[in-house]
N, C-alpha and C positions, 0 to 999 in steps of 0.2 A: 640521414636516410629516414624515410617515412616509416612509421610503425607498421608491422604486417597487417594485412587486410583483416585477418580473423580477430585481431585484438582492437581494432578501431571500434569506438562506441557505436552501437546501432542508433540510427537517427530517431527511431520511434519504438514504442512498446510492442514489438512483434516477436513472439517467442519462436525459438527453434525447438520443434517438438521432440527431438531426439529420435531414438529407434528402440528396437527390442532390448538393447543393452544400455544405451545412453539415456540419462534423464533429460527432461526438457531444460532448455537454457535458463528458464526463470524458476526452476524448482527450488522451493524453500528448504528442502531437506537433503538435496543431492550431496552437498559437501559432507554433511554429518554421516551419511550412509557410506559414501565412497571412502571416507577416512577410516572406516571400520572394515573395509574390504567387501562391501555389499553393493552390487550393481542392481539394475532394474530387474534382471531375471532372478537374482537372489531373493528379492523381496517377494516375487511371485512364488518362489519355492517355500517361503515362510508364510504364505497365504495372507500377505498384507496386500489387499486389493486396492489399487489406485484406479479410481474410476474417472475417466474424462467426461465431463458433463457440459452441456451447452450446445449451441450458443444461447445465451440470454440476451434479449434485445433491449434497447434503451427504454427504461421505465418498467421493465419486468422485474418482479421481486424474486430474490434467491431464497429468502426465508422471511418470516414475519415474527414479530415479537410474540413469545408464548409457544412457538412451535417446539416440538420435541427436539432435543439435541442428540444426534448419534454420530455426527461426523464433523471434522474440520475441513476447510477447503482452502486451497492455495490458488490464487488468481493466476491463470496462465496468460490471459490477454484481456485488455480492457481495464476499466476502472469501476470499482464498486463504492457506493456511498452507504454508510450506516447512519441510522437516525431513530429517534423516538418521537412520539407525540406527547406534548404536555397536556395537563388537564383541560385546557381550552381547545385542544385539537391542533395547536400550532406545531410545526415541525422543528425539531432541534437536531441539527446535524452533529454527529459524533466523530465522523472521520471519513477518510477516503483511502481505499486500498488499491495499490498498483500491482502490476505483474510481479510475481515472486513473493507477495505478502499474503498472510494467512488470515482468514476471517473465521470467527466462531469460537475463538479462545475464551472469550468472556462468558461463554455458556456452560463451561465445564462444571462449575460449582452447583448450579441449580438444575442442570440437565435440561434446560430450556433456553432458547435464544432470548436475551434480554432487550433486543432491539430489532429493527427491520434492516434488511440489506437489499439495495436496488441497483440495477445495472445502469451506469451513466452512458454507456455505449455498448458495442457488442462485446460480451464477456464470455470467456471460457474458463472453466475451473478444473482443477484436479481435486477430487474428493477422497478423503482418507477416513476409514472407519476409525473413530477415536478409541474404542476399546482395544482394537487390534494394534493401533499405533502406540497406545500406552503400554501394552504388553511387550511390543518390540523394543520400546525404550528401555525396559528393564534389562535387555540383552545387549543394547548398543549404548554405552555411556555417552558417545558423541551425539546421538539422537536425543537422548534425555536432556543433555546440556543445551541443545538447539531449542527444544521445547521451552526450557526455562528462559532462554534468551528471548524467544518470541513473546512469552508471557510478560516479561519485563518491558519489552518494547511497547506492547499494547498498553500497559499501565502508564508508561512514560508519555505516550501520545495523548492519553486521556487527560493527563495533568499539565500538558505543555502550556496551555493558554489560561491557566487558572489565576495567574497573577494580574496585577494592575499595570498593564503595559499600554503603550501608546499605539495608535493605529498603524503608524509606520513600523514600529517594532514587530507587531503581530504579522503584518503583511510580509516583511522581510523574513521573519522566521519561517513562515509558510512556504515562501519560494525557495529558501535555502534548504529546507527539509525535503521539498519535492526534488530539487536538484540532486541532493545526496542519495536519496532513495532510488532515483533513476540510475545514477552512476553505479550504485552497488550491483545493479542487475545488468550492467554493460550498455546502457542506453546513454544518450548524450546528456551530460549534466547542465549544459548551457542553452540548449534549444529543445523545447518540448511543447506539446499541445495541452492546453488547459481543458480537460474533459468536463470539468465541473462548471456550472453556470456561475455568474457573478453573485447571484442571490444565494447560491449554496456556499460559496466562499465566504460571503458576508455572514451568513448564519453560523458557519463553523468558527469563524474568527470573532464572533459576537460583535460585529460592526454593522452599520447600516449599509445597504447596497450602494448608495451614492458615495459613501465614504471609501469603499473599496475602489470604485471607479476613479475617484479623486486622487487616492494614494497612488494607484498605478500610473495615472497621468503625471503626477509629480515625480515618481521614480523615473519615468521616461524623460521628462524635461531635464532631470539632473544626471542623465546618462547612465543610470543604473541598469535599466532594462529597455528592451524594445518590444512593444506590444502591437500586434496586428490581429484584431478580433480575438481569437482564442490561441493564437500562436505567440509564444513568448520566448525571447532570447535574453539571457543574462549577459550584460555588457561589462559590469564591474563586480565580479564575484567577491572581491576582498571588501569593498565598501558595503555591499549588501550583507555579508557575514558579520561585519562589525556592528551594523545596525541591529542584527538579529541576536547578537551575543547575550544580552540580558535575558531573553526569552529561552534561548537554547542552553543557557547556563554554562558557557564555555570560558 
């Protein structure tokens, strides 16, 4: 028997916005709050304001390096790219954030954003006042643990590609990571749209753009993936995961 329709992975990153009581389907904090008996209305009673902001359109900045930090934001829809400019003015891509993932955690220490964040497509955010979120975390151990997990994930992503890995290993790790991150939010782990340009992927993976294109063609020839423009389907998840294993340290 086929699995119930409500449990089937959604084909693309389109969030269910919930209602007065239910959290958005991509909410980064819902499980931590619900496990402590707090629903959406309870958070309002505690004066933790969750502000829905957007849309931000492709190329529009959510914040810029040096801006004051007062809030963290969870992506509700779309993809966000973070980057810095090196001394010569060249862009260095730091990461990509998908629905359900939180941006701004790396600004906590200095109270200023240490990078730029730009929308790669139409982006919607849930913005949380960080001082109020931090205060609530002292009352909700589950929420505090979730914040620690998110901080740990942020650090892990930053260190992911620091080693001396081959271009094939880097690309495989990138695709496997995307697949797992989509799956965690109920989206398809095998078919997804690459919202980032090849040049952005190359910059993030510290590869030349032509190398990215060549590796994707080779993966396709070897039956690992199927690529049509920016639409990608993973055909052999096991082989791709094996190739990514040195980078993902599994």
